[in-house]
N, C-alpha and C positions, 0 to 999 in steps of 0.2 A: 437531100435528106433533111428530115426535121431534127434539130439538135436535141430535142427532148426525147425523141424516139431512140430506144436503145438499139445498138447495132446487133447484128446476128451473133457476133463473137461474145458480146456481153450477155445476150440471152442464153447462149450455150454455157457460159461460165456460171450464170445463176442456176441454170438447170442442173449442172454438174455438182454445184455446191449443195443444192437441196437434196440431190440424190445421195451424196456422201453423208449428209446430216441424217437422212432416213435410215441409211445403213448403220450408222453409229448408234442411233436410238434402238434399232432392232438388236444389235449386238449387246447393248447394255441390258435390254430386257432379258435376253437369253442368259447372260451371266447372273442376273438377279435371280432367275428361276433356278439355276443350278447351285446356288449357294445353300449350304446346309443351315437349317434353322435349329440351333441347339436346344431351344426351348421346346419345340415340338418333339424332338428326340427324347428329351428328358421326361416329358409328359407320357409318351408311349412306354418308355422304360418303367416308369412308376406304375402305370396301369398294369403292365405285365407282371411286375414284381408283386403287387397287391393280389392279383389273381392267383399267382402261384402260392403265396403264403396262405391265402384263404383255402385254396384247394387242398394243400397238404397238411394244413393245420398243425396241431401239436401232437396228435396221435398218428404214428406212421401207418397203423392198421385200424380200420374201423370195422367192428363186428356188429351186425344188427340181428336182434332176436326176431324170430318169426314163429308161426304156429308149429312149424317142423323143428325149430331149434330153440329150446329153452335152456339157458345156461345155468349152471349151478351158481350159487351166490358166495361172495367172499367179503371179508372185512379188510382185506389188504388194499393198500392204495398204490401198489406198484404199477407203473405204466406198461404199455405194450411196447415191444421192440419190433423193428422192421425185419420180418422174416417171412418165409414161405408159410402160408396158412393152409392147414389141412382141416377141412370142415367135415364133421360127421353129424348129419341131421337124422331125423327119423326115417327119411326116405332115400337119402343118397350120401355119397362121399364126394367132396369137392376138393380141388387144389386151386388156391387163389381164385375162388368163385367159378371155377370151371368144373362142371360135373363129370366125374370119371367112372362112377359105378352106382347102380341102383341098389337099394336095400329092400329086402322083403322080410317082414317080421324081425327086424333088427339084425339081419345077417346078409352077407354077400352070397349071391348064387354060386354054387360049386363050379359052374362052368367058367367063372372068372378067376378061379384060384388055380395055382400051379399044380397042387397035389390033391385036388378034389375037396370035398367037404371038410376033411380033417386038416388040410393044409393051412399054413399061415400067410403065404404069399398071395397078395391080390394083384393079378397081372396088370389091369389097366391103371391102377394106382401106382404101381412100380414104374410103368412106362412114362407116365406123366411126371412123376417125381424125378426120374432119371433125366428127362428132358429139361426140367426146371433147373436141376443141379448143373447141367452142362451150360445152360443159358447164363446162369449166375457166374460160373467160372469164366466164361467167355467175356462177359462184361467186366469182371474184376481184372482179367488179364489186359484188356484194352485200356482201362482207366487207372491201373495200378492200385486197385482197391484192396490189396492184401490177399490172404489165402481164404479159400472157401471154408466157412465155419460149420456148415451143415446144420443150421438152426431152423427149427420149425415150430410154429404155434399150432397146437391142437385145440380146435374149437369143437367140443362134443356136446351133444344134447345131454341134459342131466339124466336121462333115462337110458343112455347107451350102455349095453352090457360089456362086461370086462373082456370077454372073448373077442369082440369086434375091435375094441381099443388095442388089445394085444396084437391082432392081425395088422392093424394100421401101423402101429409102432414097429413091428417086425419088418413090414414091407418098406417103410421109410428108412429104416436102418440099412436095408439091402441097397437102397438107392443113395447111400452116402449121407443121409441125414442122421446125425448122432445126438444132437442136443434138442430136447423137447421142453416146451413150456405149455402148460395147460391154461386155457383162458376161462375165467369165470367173471360173472357180472358183479358190479358193486352192489352193495345192499345187504350183505350178510351181516350178522351180528352174533355176539355171544349170548346164547340163551341161558338164563339162570334158573 
């Protein structure tokens, strides 16, 4: 044999060493991939936090006027609280932007009331408010958020008649909502 020619055992040893080296490199790449990069996590957290802050803003409830809903004006600067929103427009009654009853000529159809035309209880409104109250109670029980306050924001068109507001308040009271705040738009002033 040629002395410069490596023997079979030397070739096998080199081959085994190269194979071990490749395995070690592969293992190192895998561990590098699985390491957590704290900078990327912080960037993602910051983006999510900014999104949530922008989404929920400073007002817990946002009310938009439309052609159906013209709010009365006020000079008060008191902010809105986070509560169940009962909306009364010229055409419908909503609970948290979900339509529960249609209005005709500023009144609820007698078929939707418990005691007919002279009754105060609006059945679909009661059902939705009762369901909302139960949902709020369930969330508060799970999160330890205290007891149910039964607070509602009433957002009524400025042309809504007193009878309809009385019916809505009576129905809400029967569904365990006892505290009411009426919403008005900014821009009112004292006329002299």
